[in-house]
C-alpha positions, 0 to 999 in steps of 0.5 A: 219191691223197691219203689225206685225200681219201681219207678225206673220201670214206670219211666221206662214204659212211659217210652211204650207208650202209642199215643199218637192222638193227644201226645201225652204217654203214660207209663204204669207199672204197679208191684203185687206180691212182688212181681212187677207188671208194667202198661203203657196207655195205648190209643184208638183213631175212635177215641172211647177206644183207648186203654189206659197205662194203670187198666194195661197194668193191671191187666197184665198182672190180673193175667199173671195171678195177681189178685192184690195190688201194693203199690202202684207208680204211674208216669206222665210228661205232665208238671206236676206229674198227673193222677190216674183218671177216674176210671183207672182209679177204680180199676185200680180200687177193685184190687186193692187190699187197703186202700188206705195202704195202697201206695200211688206214686206220680213220677215225671221224667225230669224228677218230681215225685207226688206219692198218695194214697188210693184215698186221698185220690178217690176218698167215696171210691166204690167197694165191691162190700157195697154190694153185698150190705144193700137191702135186699142185695145178696148176702141180704138178710132184710128180705125187702127190696130195697127202699121202700119194699 
C-alpha cells in the first residue's frame, strides 16, 4: 500500500469524524495485508464512551479478518501533527507484527508530516509475550505462583 494513498484516506476519514464536543476531528487509515481500513473519532455526551479514530479503524480491520497491521496514518488539525493517545498506541501494539517496524505517520491538512515507529511512541508497551513469561503464568514451567511463591 502506498503511503500517499493512506494519507489521502486518513485526511478524508477525518472529515467524517463526529466531534461536536471537542471539535477535534481525527481520521485514521491503516493497511493490513494490502487492504485499507479507515476510522474516525466518534464522541459521546458521556465523554468516557468516545471512540478514537485509531481504535475505530483497528476494529474495522479486525472485523475484516486482519490480525497484523502494516502501517497507520493519523490525521489531526494539530501542528505539528499529533500522536495517538496511549490507549490507541496499546491497541496498535496488539496488532503490530514487529513494533519497531510498524510505521505510524502523523499528518494534518496543511501538509505537515511526522513518521515514527510504534516503538518510538510506545517504547515499553505491554505485549502478549509478557503474559507467557510471568512466574506461575500460562506457559510457565516454574511451578510457583509469583513472588515469594
